[in-house]
C-alpha positions in Angstrom: 18.1 21.1 15.6 17.3 24.8 16.6 20.2 27.2 17.1 20.2 29.8 19.8 21.7 33.3 19.6 24.7 32.2 21.7 27.4 31.4 19.2 29.5 29.5 21.7 26.6 27.3 22.8 25.8 26.6 19.1 29.4 25.6 18.4 29.3 23.2 21.4 26.1 21.7 20.1 27.6 21.2 16.6 30.7 19.7 18.2 28.6 17.3 20.1 26.5 16.1 17.1 29.3 16.1 14.5 32.3 15.5 16.5 34.3 12.2 17.0 33.0 11.6 20.6 30.4 9.0 20.1 29.6 8.5 23.7 29.0 12.3 24.1 26.7 12.3 21.0 24.8 9.2 22.3 24.2 10.7 25.7 22.9 13.9 24.0 20.5 12.0 21.8 19.2 9.9 24.7 18.8 13.0 27.0 17.0 15.1 24.3 15.0 12.5 22.5 11.9 13.1 24.6 11.9 16.8 23.6 11.9 16.2 19.8 9.0 17.9 18.0 7.9 17.9 14.3 10.3 15.1 13.3 9.6 14.4 9.6 11.0 10.8 9.1 9.8 10.7 5.5 12.5 13.2 4.6 15.2 11.3 6.2 17.7 9.5 3.8 17.1 6.2 5.5 13.6 6.0 4.1 14.6 6.9 0.5 15.6 3.2 0.0 11.8 2.5 -0.6 12.1 4.0 -4.0 14.5 1.3 -5.1 12.7 -1.9 -5.9 14.8 -5.0 -5.8 14.3 -8.8 -5.4 16.5 -11.1 -3.4 18.2 -13.4 -6.0 18.8 -16.3 -3.7 15.1 -16.5 -2.6 14.0 -16.1 -6.3 16.3 -18.9 -7.5 15.2 -21.3 -4.8 11.6 -20.7 -5.6 12.3 -21.3 -9.3 14.1 -24.5 -8.5 11.0 -25.7 -6.6 8.8 -24.8 -9.6 11.1 -26.5 -12.1 11.3 -29.7 -10.0 7.5 -29.7 -9.8 7.2 -29.4 -13.5 9.7 -32.2 -14.2 7.9 -34.6 -11.7 4.5 -33.8 -13.1 5.5 -34.3 -16.7 7.3 -37.6 -16.1 4.7 -39.0 -13.8 1.9 -38.3 -16.3 4.0 -39.8 -19.1 5.6 -42.8 -17.5 3.2 -43.7 -14.7 -0.2 -42.8 -16.1 0.9 -43.5 -19.7 -1.0 -40.3 -20.9 -0.2 -39.0 -24.4 1.1 -35.4 -24.9 4.2 -33.6 -26.3 6.5 -35.1 -23.8 9.9 -34.2 -25.5 8.8 -30.6 -26.2 7.4 -30.2 -22.6 10.8 -31.3 -21.3 12.7 -28.9 -23.5 10.6 -26.1 -22.2 11.5 -27.1 -18.7 15.1 -27.4 -19.7 15.0 -23.7 -20.8 13.8 -22.8 -17.4 16.9 -24.7 -15.9 19.2 -22.8 -18.2 17.8 -19.4 -17.2 18.2 -20.3 -13.6 21.8 -21.4 -14.0 22.4 -18.1 -15.8 21.2 -16.3 -12.7 23.6 -18.4 -10.6 26.7 -18.4 -12.8 26.5 -15.3 -14.9 24.4 -12.7 -13.0 26.8 -12.0 -10.1 24.7 -9.5 -8.2 23.0 -10.6 -5.0 19.8 -8.6 -5.8 17.7 -8.5 -9.0 17.0 -5.0 -10.2 13.5 -4.0 -11.0 14.2 -4.5 -14.8 16.1 -7.8 -14.4 13.3 -9.2 -12.2 10.7 -8.1 -14.8 12.6 -10.0 -17.5 12.9 -13.3 -15.6 9.4 -13.2 -14.3 8.2 -12.8 -17.9 10.3 -15.7 -18.7 8.5 -17.7 -16.0 5.1 -16.6 -17.4 5.9 -17.5 -21.0 7.5 -20.9 -19.9 4.6 -22.0 -17.9 2.2 -20.7 -20.6 3.9 -22.8 -23.1 3.6 -25.9 -20.9 -0.1 -25.2 -20.4 -0.6 -24.7 -24.1 0.8 -28.3 -24.7 -1.3 -29.8 -21.9 -4.8 -28.6 -22.1 -4.6 -24.8 -21.8 -7.1 -23.3 -19.5 -8.7 -26.6 -18.4 -5.4 -27.8 -17.0 -5.6 -27.5 -13.2 -2.1 -26.1 -13.0 -3.2 -22.9 -14.8 -3.6 -21.3 -11.3 0.2 -21.1 -11.0 0.3 -18.4 -13.8 -0.6 -15.8 -11.2 2.5 -16.6 -9.0 4.9 -14.3 -10.8 2.5 -11.4 -10.3 1.8 -12.3 -6.6 5.5 -12.7 -6.0 6.3 -9.2 -7.6 3.5 -7.4 -5.8 5.4 -6.9 -2.6 8.9 -6.4 -4.1 8.8 -4.5 -7.4 7.5 -1.2 -8.8 3.9 -0.5 -9.9 4.9 -0.3 -13.5 6.5 -3.8 -13.3 3.4 -5.2 -11.5 1.0 -3.8 -14.1 3.1 -5.3 -16.9 3.2 -8.7 -15.3 -0.6 -8.6 -14.6 -1.3 -7.6 -18.2 0.9 -10.3 -19.6 -0.7 -12.9 -17.3 -4.2 -11.8 -18.5 -3.3 -12.0 -22.1 -1.7 -15.4 -21.6 -4.8 -16.7 -19.9 -7.1 -15.4 -22.6 -4.8 -16.9 -25.3 -4.9 -20.3 -23.5 -8.7 -20.0 -23.2 -9.1 -20.2 -27.0 -5.8 -21.8 -28.2 -4.3 -25.0 -26.7 -3.8 -28.6 -27.4 -6.0 -31.2 -25.7 -5.6 -32.3 -22.1 -3.3 -35.4 -21.8 -5.3 -38.6 -22.2 -4.5 -42.3 -21.8 -2.5 -43.7 -24.8 -4.5 -46.3 -26.8 -7.7 -45.8 -24.7 -10.6 -45.0 -26.9 -14.1 -44.2 -25.8 -16.8 -46.1 -27.8 -20.6 -45.9 -27.7 -22.6 -48.5 -29.3 -25.4 -47.5 -31.7 -29.0 -48.0 -30.3 
């Protein structure tokens, strides 16, 4: 707003913009909007919210339930239907830990949004939980290893650069660890491969 040298005119302008007459203020804005020049929207308070990085809790919880359900189904199908041998009990305990952490978000964590720091903690839990399952079921050769990148991808559009870097580094370190350290891929119980001597 540019003020003139006419004090009365300036007072009327201030009254129009700052007064209680909403209709008058609306008419003024509509009438003068076309004449606005050099409007710096980046300095407006509305756009300062971009510096606050948050994650919607309900969306995150729903995605975690989908992941947990998928893990439970995979573990139990491989064990009971295909009769493959692996650390079945420990694998279920790891998934159970994921269930507990999700219930914590629902029951204890009362906020509707996850702060940048809280989101980092729970996404780290997701990486370590899936990493532990992959360690027990073949490591890097397990086709589900691709799911390790999901926390980083999910965070990329919602959280800060520092949080994203920490998640990417943690994911890379986890993948490198699983490349050289893991138990064997689940195999059929009691099925032995034998080659006769020539």
